[in-house]
C-alpha positions as a Markdown table, in Angstrom:
| # | Residue | x | y | z |
|---|---|---|---|---|
| 1 | Met | -143.4 | 45.7 | -20.7 |
| 2 | Glu | -142.7 | 44.8 | -17.1 |
| 3 | Ala | -145.5 | 43.8 | -14.7 |
| 4 | His | -145.9 | 46.0 | -11.5 |
| 5 | Ile | -148.1 | 43.3 | -9.7 |
| 6 | Lys | -147.2 | 39.6 | -9.9 |
| 7 | Leu | -150.3 | 37.3 | -10.0 |
| 8 | Gly | -148.4 | 34.0 | -10.0 |
| 9 | Arg | -147.4 | 31.5 | -12.6 |
| 10 | Ile | -149.5 | 29.5 | -15.1 |
| 11 | Phe | -147.7 | 26.4 | -16.6 |
| 12 | Gly | -144.5 | 28.1 | -15.5 |
| 13 | Ile | -145.2 | 31.4 | -17.1 |
| 14 | Glu | -145.3 | 34.4 | -14.9 |
| 15 | Val | -148.5 | 36.4 | -15.2 |
| 16 | Gly | -148.7 | 40.0 | -13.9 |
| 17 | Leu | -150.4 | 43.4 | -14.2 |
| 18 | His | -149.0 | 46.7 | -15.6 |
| 19 | Tyr | -150.4 | 49.7 | -13.6 |
| 20 | Thr | -152.3 | 50.9 | -16.7 |
| 21 | Trp | -154.4 | 47.7 | -16.4 |
| 22 | Phe | -156.4 | 49.3 | -13.6 |
| 23 | Leu | -157.5 | 52.1 | -15.9 |
| 24 | Ile | -159.2 | 49.8 | -18.4 |
| 25 | Ala | -160.5 | 47.5 | -15.6 |
| 26 | Leu | -162.3 | 50.4 | -14.0 |
| 27 | Leu | -163.5 | 51.6 | -17.3 |
| 28 | Ile | -165.0 | 48.3 | -18.3 |
| 29 | Val | -166.7 | 47.7 | -14.9 |
| 30 | Phe | -168.3 | 51.2 | -14.9 |
| 31 | Ser | -169.4 | 51.0 | -18.5 |
| 32 | Leu | -170.9 | 47.6 | -18.1 |
| 33 | Ala | -172.7 | 48.5 | -14.9 |
| 34 | Ala | -174.1 | 51.6 | -16.6 |
| 35 | Arg | -175.2 | 49.5 | -19.6 |
| 36 | Phe | -176.9 | 46.9 | -17.5 |
| 37 | Gln | -178.7 | 49.4 | -15.3 |
| 38 | Ser | -179.9 | 51.3 | -18.4 |
| 39 | Leu | -181.2 | 48.3 | -20.3 |
| 40 | His | -182.4 | 46.3 | -17.2 |
| 41 | Pro | -183.5 | 48.7 | -14.5 |
| 42 | Asp | -185.4 | 45.9 | -12.8 |
| 43 | Trp | -182.1 | 44.1 | -12.0 |
| 44 | Gly | -181.2 | 46.6 | -9.3 |
| 45 | Gln | -177.8 | 48.2 | -8.6 |
| 46 | Ala | -176.2 | 45.3 | -6.7 |
| 47 | Leu | -177.0 | 42.8 | -9.4 |
| 48 | Ala | -175.9 | 45.1 | -12.2 |
| 49 | Trp | -172.6 | 46.0 | -10.5 |
| 50 | Gly | -172.0 | 42.4 | -9.5 |
| 51 | Met | -172.5 | 41.1 | -13.0 |
| 52 | Ala | -170.3 | 43.9 | -14.4 |
| 53 | Gly | -167.5 | 42.8 | -12.1 |
| 54 | Val | -167.8 | 39.1 | -13.0 |
| 55 | Thr | -168.0 | 39.9 | -16.7 |
| 56 | Ala | -164.8 | 42.1 | -16.5 |
| 57 | Val | -162.9 | 39.3 | -14.6 |
| 58 | Leu | -163.9 | 36.7 | -17.3 |
| 59 | Phe | -162.8 | 39.2 | -20.0 |
| 60 | Phe | -159.4 | 39.4 | -18.5 |
| 61 | Val | -159.3 | 35.7 | -18.2 |
| 62 | Ser | -160.0 | 35.6 | -21.9 |
| 63 | Leu | -157.0 | 37.9 | -22.5 |
| 64 | Ile | -154.8 | 35.6 | -20.5 |
| 65 | Val | -156.0 | 32.6 | -22.6 |
| 66 | His | -155.3 | 34.6 | -25.7 |
| 67 | Glu | -151.7 | 35.3 | -24.6 |
| 68 | Leu | -151.2 | 31.7 | -23.3 |
| 69 | Ser | -152.0 | 30.5 | -26.8 |
| 70 | His | -149.1 | 32.6 | -28.1 |
| 71 | Ala | -146.9 | 31.2 | -25.4 |
| 72 | Phe | -147.7 | 27.6 | -25.9 |
| 73 | Val | -147.1 | 27.8 | -29.7 |
| 74 | Ala | -143.9 | 29.7 | -29.1 |
| 75 | Arg | -142.6 | 27.1 | -26.7 |
| 76 | Arg | -143.5 | 24.3 | -29.1 |
| 77 | Arg | -141.5 | 26.1 | -31.8 |
| 78 | Gly | -138.5 | 26.4 | -29.4 |
| 79 | Leu | -139.0 | 30.0 | -28.3 |
| 80 | Pro | -138.8 | 30.6 | -24.6 |
| 81 | Val | -141.5 | 32.6 | -22.9 |
| 82 | His | -140.7 | 34.6 | -19.8 |
| 83 | Ser | -144.0 | 36.2 | -18.8 |
| 84 | Ile | -147.5 | 37.5 | -19.7 |
| 85 | Thr | -148.4 | 41.1 | -18.7 |
| 86 | Leu | -151.9 | 42.6 | -18.8 |
| 87 | Phe | -152.0 | 46.4 | -19.5 |
| 88 | Ala | -154.5 | 49.1 | -20.7 |
| 89 | Leu | -154.8 | 47.7 | -24.3 |
| 90 | Gly | -154.9 | 44.0 | -23.6 |
| 91 | Gly | -152.0 | 41.7 | -22.9 |
| 92 | Val | -148.5 | 40.8 | -24.2 |
| 93 | Ala | -146.6 | 37.6 | -24.0 |
| 94 | Arg | -142.9 | 38.2 | -23.5 |
| 95 | Ile | -141.1 | 35.9 | -26.0 |
| 96 | Glu | -137.4 | 36.0 | -25.4 |
| 97 | Lys | -136.2 | 35.1 | -28.9 |
| 98 | Glu | -137.1 | 36.2 | -32.4 |
| 99 | Ala | -138.6 | 33.5 | -34.7 |
| 100 | Glu | -136.0 | 31.7 | -36.8 |
| 101 | Asp | -138.3 | 31.2 | -39.8 |
| 102 | Pro | -141.5 | 32.6 | -41.3 |
| 103 | Gln | -143.5 | 29.5 | -40.4 |
| 104 | Thr | -142.8 | 30.0 | -36.7 |
| 105 | Glu | -143.6 | 33.7 | -36.9 |
| 106 | Phe | -146.9 | 32.9 | -38.7 |
| 107 | Gln | -148.0 | 30.2 | -36.3 |
| 108 | Val | -147.2 | 32.3 | -33.1 |
| 109 | Gly | -149.0 | 35.4 | -34.6 |
| 110 | Val | -152.1 | 33.8 | -35.9 |
| 111 | Ile | -153.0 | 31.5 | -32.9 |
| 112 | Gly | -154.0 | 34.5 | -30.7 |
| 113 | Pro | -156.8 | 35.8 | -33.0 |
| 114 | Ile | -158.0 | 32.2 | -33.6 |
| 115 | Thr | -158.1 | 31.6 | -29.9 |
| 116 | Ser | -160.2 | 34.8 | -29.3 |
| 117 | Ala | -162.6 | 33.9 | -32.1 |
| 118 | Val | -163.1 | 30.5 | -30.7 |
| 119 | Leu | -163.8 | 32.0 | -27.2 |
| 120 | Gly | -166.2 | 34.4 | -28.8 |
| 121 | Leu | -168.2 | 31.7 | -30.6 |
| 122 | Leu | -168.1 | 29.6 | -27.5 |
| 123 | Phe | -169.7 | 32.3 | -25.4 |
| 124 | Leu | -172.3 | 33.1 | -28.1 |
| 125 | Gly | -173.1 | 29.3 | -28.2 |
| 126 | Leu | -173.6 | 29.3 | -24.5 |
| 127 | Ser | -175.9 | 32.3 | -24.9 |
| 128 | Val | -178.0 | 30.5 | -27.5 |
| 129 | Leu | -178.2 | 27.3 | -25.3 |
| 130 | Ser | -179.4 | 29.5 | -22.5 |
| 131 | Gly | -182.3 | 30.8 | -24.5 |
| 132 | Trp | -180.9 | 33.9 | -26.2 |
| 133 | Arg | -182.3 | 34.8 | -29.6 |
| 134 | Ile | -179.7 | 36.2 | -31.9 |
| 135 | Leu | -179.8 | 40.0 | -32.2 |
| 136 | Ala | -182.4 | 40.2 | -29.4 |
| 137 | Glu | -181.6 | 42.0 | -26.1 |
| 138 | Pro | -180.6 | 39.4 | -23.4 |
| 139 | Glu | -183.1 | 39.3 | -20.6 |
| 140 | Ser | -181.2 | 37.3 | -17.9 |
| 141 | Pro | -177.9 | 38.5 | -16.3 |
| 142 | Leu | -176.1 | 35.3 | -17.2 |
| 143 | Val | -177.1 | 35.5 | -20.9 |
| 144 | Ala | -176.2 | 39.2 | -21.0 |
| 145 | Met | -172.7 | 38.3 | -19.7 |
| 146 | Phe | -172.2 | 35.6 | -22.2 |
| 147 | Val | -173.4 | 37.8 | -25.1 |
| 148 | Trp | -171.0 | 40.6 | -24.2 |
| 149 | Leu | -168.1 | 38.2 | -23.8 |
| 150 | Gly | -168.9 | 36.7 | -27.1 |
| 151 | Tyr | -168.9 | 39.9 | -29.0 |
| 152 | Ile | -165.9 | 41.4 | -27.3 |
| 153 | Asn | -163.8 | 38.3 | -28.0 |
| 154 | Leu | -164.8 | 38.4 | -31.7 |
| 155 | Leu | -164.0 | 42.1 | -31.8 |
| 156 | Leu | -160.6 | 41.4 | -30.1 |
| 157 | Ala | -159.9 | 38.7 | -32.7 |
| 158 | Ala | -160.7 | 41.1 | -35.6 |
| 159 | Phe | -158.7 | 44.0 | -34.0 |
| 160 | Asn | -155.7 | 41.8 | -33.5 |
| 161 | Met | -155.7 | 40.7 | -37.1 |
| 162 | Leu | -155.2 | 44.3 | -38.4 |
| 163 | Pro | -152.1 | 44.0 | -40.5 |
| 164 | Gly | -149.9 | 46.3 | -38.5 |
| 165 | Phe | -146.8 | 45.2 | -36.7 |
| 166 | Pro | -146.5 | 44.4 | -33.9 |
| 167 | Met | -150.1 | 43.3 | -33.6 |
| 168 | Asp | -150.8 | 39.6 | -34.4 |
| 169 | Gly | -152.0 | 40.5 | -37.9 |
| 170 | Gly | -148.8 | 42.5 | -38.4 |
| 171 | Arg | -146.8 | 39.5 | -37.5 |
| 172 | Val | -148.8 | 37.3 | -39.9 |
| 173 | Leu | -148.1 | 40.0 | -42.6 |
| 174 | Arg | -144.4 | 39.9 | -41.6 |
| 175 | Ala | -144.3 | 36.2 | -41.9 |
| 176 | Ala | -146.0 | 36.3 | -45.4 |
| 177 | Leu | -143.5 | 38.9 | -46.6 |
| 178 | Trp | -140.5 | 37.0 | -45.0 |
| 179 | Trp | -141.6 | 33.8 | -46.8 |
| 180 | Arg | -142.0 | 35.6 | -50.1 |
| 181 | Thr | -138.8 | 37.7 | -50.1 |
| 182 | Gly | -136.6 | 35.6 | -47.9 |
| 183 | Asp | -135.5 | 38.8 | -46.1 |
| 184 | Pro | -136.7 | 39.1 | -42.6 |
| 185 | Leu | -135.4 | 42.7 | -42.1 |
| 186 | Arg | -137.2 | 44.0 | -45.2 |
| 187 | Ala | -140.4 | 42.1 | -44.1 |
| 188 | Thr | -140.1 | 43.7 | -40.7 |
| 189 | Arg | -139.7 | 47.3 | -42.1 |
| 190 | Thr | -142.7 | 46.8 | -44.4 |
| 191 | Ala | -145.0 | 45.4 | -41.7 |
| 192 | Ala | -143.9 | 48.1 | -39.3 |
| 193 | Thr | -144.6 | 50.8 | -41.9 |
| 194 | Val | -148.1 | 49.4 | -42.4 |
| 195 | Gly | -148.5 | 49.3 | -38.6 |
| 196 | Gln | -147.6 | 53.0 | -38.2 |
| 197 | Gly | -149.9 | 53.9 | -41.0 |
| 198 | Ile | -152.9 | 52.1 | -39.2 |
| 199 | Ala | -151.9 | 53.9 | -36.0 |
| 200 | Leu | -151.9 | 57.3 | -37.7 |
| 201 | Leu | -155.3 | 56.4 | -39.1 |
| 202 | Phe | -156.6 | 55.6 | -35.6 |
| 203 | Ile | -155.2 | 58.9 | -34.3 |
| 204 | Val | -156.9 | 61.0 | -37.1 |
| 205 | Leu | -160.1 | 59.0 | -36.7 |
| 206 | Gly | -160.1 | 59.6 | -32.9 |
| 207 | Ile | -159.5 | 63.4 | -33.2 |
| 208 | Val | -162.2 | 63.8 | -35.8 |
| 209 | Ser | -164.6 | 61.8 | -33.7 |
| 210 | Phe | -163.8 | 63.8 | -30.7 |
| 211 | Phe | -164.6 | 67.1 | -32.4 |
| 212 | Arg | -167.7 | 65.6 | -34.0 |
| 213 | Gly | -169.2 | 65.0 | -30.5 |
| 214 | Met | -168.0 | 61.5 | -29.7 |
| 215 | Gly | -166.3 | 62.8 | -26.6 |
| 216 | Phe | -164.2 | 60.4 | -24.5 |
| 217 | Gly | -164.7 | 57.6 | -27.1 |
| 218 | Gly | -162.9 | 59.7 | -29.7 |
| 219 | Leu | -160.0 | 60.4 | -27.3 |
| 220 | Trp | -159.7 | 56.8 | -26.5 |
| 221 | Ile | -159.4 | 55.8 | -30.2 |
| 222 | Ala | -156.7 | 58.5 | -30.6 |
| 223 | Phe | -154.9 | 57.1 | -27.6 |
| 224 | Ile | -155.0 | 53.6 | -29.0 |
| 225 | Gly | -153.5 | 55.0 | -32.2 |
| 226 | Trp | -150.8 | 56.8 | -30.4 |
| 227 | Phe | -149.9 | 53.8 | -28.3 |
| 228 | Leu | -149.8 | 51.5 | -31.5 |
| 229 | Leu | -147.5 | 54.1 | -33.2 |
| 230 | Met | -145.0 | 54.1 | -30.3 |
| 231 | Val | -145.1 | 50.3 | -30.0 |
| 232 | Ala | -144.7 | 49.8 | -33.8 |
| 233 | Arg | -141.6 | 52.1 | -33.9 |
| 234 | Ala | -140.1 | 50.4 | -30.8 |
| 235 | Ser | -140.8 | 46.9 | -32.1 |
| 236 | Gln | -139.3 | 47.8 | -35.5 |
| 237 | Ala | -136.1 | 49.1 | -33.8 |
| 238 | Gln | -135.9 | 46.0 | -31.7 |
| 239 | Ser | -136.5 | 43.6 | -34.6 |
| 240 | Glu | -133.9 | 45.4 | -36.7 |
| 241 | Val | -131.4 | 45.0 | -33.8 |
| 242 | Asn | -132.2 | 41.3 | -33.5 |
| 243 | Glu | -131.8 | 40.8 | -37.3 |
| 244 | Arg | -128.4 | 42.6 | -37.3 |
| 245 | Leu | -127.3 | 40.3 | -34.5 |
| 246 | Arg | -128.6 | 37.1 | -36.1 |
| 247 | Gly | -125.8 | 34.6 | -36.2 |
| 248 | Ile | -123.5 | 36.7 | -34.0 |
| 249 | Arg | -122.1 | 34.9 | -30.9 |
| 250 | Val | -121.0 | 36.4 | -27.6 |
| 251 | Ala | -117.4 | 35.5 | -28.5 |
| 252 | Asp | -117.6 | 37.8 | -31.5 |
| 253 | Val | -118.5 | 40.9 | -29.4 |
| 254 | Met | -117.1 | 40.4 | -25.9 |
| 255 | Ala | -114.1 | 42.2 | -24.4 |
| 256 | Arg | -111.2 | 40.0 | -23.7 |
| 257 | Asp | -109.1 | 42.4 | -21.7 |
| 258 | Cys | -111.4 | 43.2 | -18.8 |
| 259 | Pro | -109.2 | 44.3 | -15.9 |
| 260 | Leu | -108.9 | 41.9 | -12.9 |
| 261 | Val | -108.9 | 43.4 | -9.4 |
| 262 | Asp | -107.7 | 42.0 | -6.1 |
| 263 | Gly | -110.7 | 41.8 | -3.8 |
| 264 | Arg | -108.6 | 43.2 | -1.0 |
| 265 | Thr | -108.1 | 46.5 | -2.8 |
| 266 | Asn | -109.9 | 49.4 | -1.2 |
| 267 | Leu | -112.5 | 51.3 | -3.2 |
| 268 | Gln | -110.4 | 54.6 | -3.3 |
| 269 | Thr | -107.5 | 52.8 | -4.9 |
| 270 | Phe | -109.8 | 51.0 | -7.4 |
| 271 | Val | -111.2 | 54.4 | -8.4 |
| 272 | Asp | -107.9 | 56.1 | -8.7 |
| 273 | Glu | -106.0 | 53.3 | -10.5 |
| 274 | Tyr | -108.8 | 51.8 | -12.6 |
| 275 | Leu | -111.9 | 53.9 | -13.1 |
| 276 | Leu | -110.3 | 57.3 | -13.4 |
| 277 | Arg | -107.5 | 56.0 | -15.7 |
| 278 | Gly | -110.1 | 54.5 | -18.1 |
| 279 | Leu | -109.0 | 50.9 | -17.6 |
| 280 | Gly | -112.6 | 49.7 | -17.8 |
| 281 | Arg | -116.0 | 50.7 | -16.6 |
| 282 | Cys | -116.2 | 47.3 | -14.9 |
| 283 | Ser | -113.7 | 45.0 | -13.3 |
| 284 | Leu | -113.8 | 41.4 | -12.3 |
| 285 | Ile | -112.7 | 40.0 | -8.9 |
| 286 | Val | -111.2 | 36.6 | -9.4 |
| 287 | Glu | -110.0 | 34.0 | -6.9 |
| 288 | Glu | -108.0 | 31.0 | -8.0 |
| 289 | Gly | -108.8 | 31.7 | -11.6 |
| 290 | Arg | -112.6 | 31.7 | -11.0 |
| 291 | Pro | -114.7 | 34.9 | -11.1 |
| 292 | Val | -116.3 | 35.7 | -7.8 |
| 293 | Gly | -117.8 | 39.1 | -8.4 |
| 294 | Leu | -118.0 | 42.2 | -10.6 |
| 295 | Ile | -117.6 | 45.8 | -9.6 |
| 296 | Thr | -118.6 | 48.9 | -11.6 |
| 297 | Ala | -119.0 | 52.6 | -10.9 |
| 298 | His | -122.6 | 51.8 | -9.8 |
| 299 | Glu | -121.5 | 49.6 | -6.9 |
| 300 | Val | -118.8 | 52.2 | -6.0 |
| 301 | Lys | -121.4 | 55.0 | -5.8 |
| 302 | Ala | -123.6 | 53.0 | -3.5 |
| 303 | Val | -120.8 | 53.4 | -0.8 |
| 304 | Pro | -120.6 | 56.9 | 0.9 |
| 305 | Arg | -117.5 | 58.6 | -0.5 |
| 306 | Pro | -115.8 | 59.1 | 3.0 |
| 307 | Arg | -115.8 | 55.3 | 3.4 |
| 308 | Trp | -114.1 | 54.5 | 0.1 |
| 309 | Pro | -110.6 | 54.1 | 1.7 |
| 310 | Leu | -112.1 | 51.8 | 4.4 |
| 311 | Thr | -114.2 | 49.6 | 2.1 |
| 312 | Leu | -112.7 | 46.7 | 0.2 |
| 313 | Val | -113.7 | 45.9 | -3.4 |
| 314 | Glu | -114.9 | 42.4 | -2.3 |
| 315 | Glu | -117.3 | 44.0 | 0.2 |
| 316 | Ala | -118.9 | 46.3 | -2.4 |
| 317 | Met | -118.8 | 44.0 | -5.5 |
| 318 | Leu | -121.8 | 42.3 | -7.0 |
| 319 | Pro | -121.4 | 38.6 | -6.2 |
| 320 | Ile | -121.2 | 36.2 | -9.1 |
| 321 | Glu | -124.1 | 34.3 | -7.7 |
| 322 | Arg | -126.4 | 37.3 | -8.3 |
| 323 | Leu | -125.3 | 37.5 | -12.0 |
| 324 | Lys | -126.1 | 35.5 | -15.0 |
| 325 | Val | -123.1 | 34.0 | -16.7 |
| 326 | Val | -123.0 | 33.5 | -20.5 |
| 327 | Ser | -121.0 | 31.2 | -22.7 |
| 328 | Pro | -118.9 | 32.4 | -25.7 |
| 329 | Glu | -121.2 | 30.4 | -28.1 |
| 330 | Met | -124.5 | 32.0 | -26.9 |
| 331 | Pro | -126.2 | 34.2 | -29.4 |
| 332 | Val | -125.8 | 37.9 | -28.6 |
| 333 | Ser | -129.5 | 38.5 | -28.9 |
| 334 | Glu | -130.1 | 36.0 | -26.1 |
| 335 | Ala | -127.3 | 37.5 | -23.9 |
| 336 | Leu | -129.0 | 40.9 | -24.3 |
| 337 | Thr | -132.2 | 39.4 | -22.9 |
| 338 | Leu | -130.2 | 38.2 | -19.9 |
| 339 | Leu | -128.6 | 41.6 | -19.4 |
| 340 | Ala | -132.1 | 43.2 | -19.3 |
| 341 | Gln | -133.5 | 40.6 | -16.9 |
| 342 | Ala | -130.6 | 41.0 | -14.5 |
| 343 | Asn | -130.7 | 44.8 | -14.9 |
| 344 | Val | -126.9 | 45.0 | -15.4 |
| 345 | Asn | -124.7 | 46.4 | -18.1 |
| 346 | Gln | -122.1 | 43.6 | -18.1 |
| 347 | Leu | -122.1 | 39.8 | -17.8 |
| 348 | Pro | -119.0 | 37.5 | -17.4 |
| 349 | Val | -118.3 | 35.2 | -20.2 |
| 350 | Val | -117.3 | 31.8 | -18.9 |
| 351 | Ala | -116.3 | 28.5 | -20.7 |
| 352 | Asn | -115.4 | 25.3 | -18.8 |
| 353 | Gly | -115.1 | 27.2 | -15.6 |
| 354 | Arg | -112.6 | 29.7 | -17.0 |
| 355 | Leu | -113.2 | 33.4 | -17.5 |
| 356 | Glu | -113.1 | 34.3 | -21.2 |
| 357 | Gly | -114.2 | 37.9 | -21.1 |
| 358 | Ile | -117.0 | 40.4 | -20.5 |
| 359 | Leu | -120.1 | 41.1 | -22.6 |
| 360 | Ser | -121.4 | 44.7 | -22.1 |
| 361 | Arg | -124.1 | 46.7 | -23.7 |
| 362 | Glu | -121.5 | 49.2 | -24.7 |
| 363 | Arg | -119.7 | 46.6 | -26.8 |
| 364 | Val | -122.9 | 45.5 | -28.5 |
| 365 | Leu | -123.9 | 49.0 | -29.3 |
| 366 | Gln | -120.4 | 49.7 | -30.7 |
| 367 | Phe | -120.6 | 46.5 | -32.9 |
| 368 | Leu | -124.0 | 47.6 | -34.2 |
| 369 | Tyr | -122.8 | 51.1 | -34.9 |
| 370 | Val | -119.8 | 49.9 | -36.9 |
| 371 | Arg | -121.8 | 47.3 | -38.8 |
| 372 | Ala | -124.5 | 49.9 | -39.7 |
| 373 | Glu | -121.8 | 52.3 | -40.8 |
| 374 | Leu | -120.2 | 49.6 | -43.1 |
| 375 | Glu | -123.6 | 48.8 | -44.5 |
| 376 | Gly | -124.2 | 52.5 | -45.3 |
């Protein structure tokens, strides 16, 4: 999930907001303000709204801490973390590699709920130290904020431990199944099936609650279920792809016969003699044996058609400096992540300064299709 607004970096990890975050942020502020005004009319509107805003901000800080805990453990276990994104249903840490063993999967999964539980107990402890009597309605704004943050973090910990992939509890279940069976693909499928079952349960519960008079709350539960169902299916598909690519190197998949084009060729000649003849959907521009750029139909289309005879390939190409370069020994799963980050369909494969070939999404998909067909 990509962030639409970048907030900055924490310990080198990019933190951002998805546009759906604003929906839940407004919902939390309005609901908290209404709750504070209802239970404490003597506070006044300004104080109630102010405390609602501060409480919401601290809640989202709690979410970031939850995701940072995943990121720190992942890094310690050798898994690179690209970013953290907050969205309507919480947050997600973008870990760029699959766990190599069930121990890593377990540790990365379980640390998030543990962190939220610790935060919840910490906030409730601060409430007690501030004079709150357990189960009593808080009287002061500060205590009311601490109590709400305590309960919501404990609820977040419990929710995330539901054994449905890709939630934290689902990853813990996957790790347990992986450790027991030794088969990560089978473990992923089982955990994802459980996750989809939990998602369907949420959908049914939400719809029933809506028709029984719960109103928006019922629809929200159904929406959570629908979202979990979509994410569970997508995560299962992604995990299965990663498992099928486990142990596969770029050299095993790349194309070694990518056509080379003289940078002084004009675009019209390139289209007529290369693209239309099916000599490759992409071509490399090489100078003195080193790749200097890549050109595809996408770059050609960016130039107005009447200017094709007047525009050189080297003028329209994507410079190599703007592309990631992969090595033949890199795992294909990591190379796919680089393709996604660069938002391109091909990457040059270079070893010792020499061009070895091209890795493309098309080649990876073809490899996966053939392998799946052979496996029945």
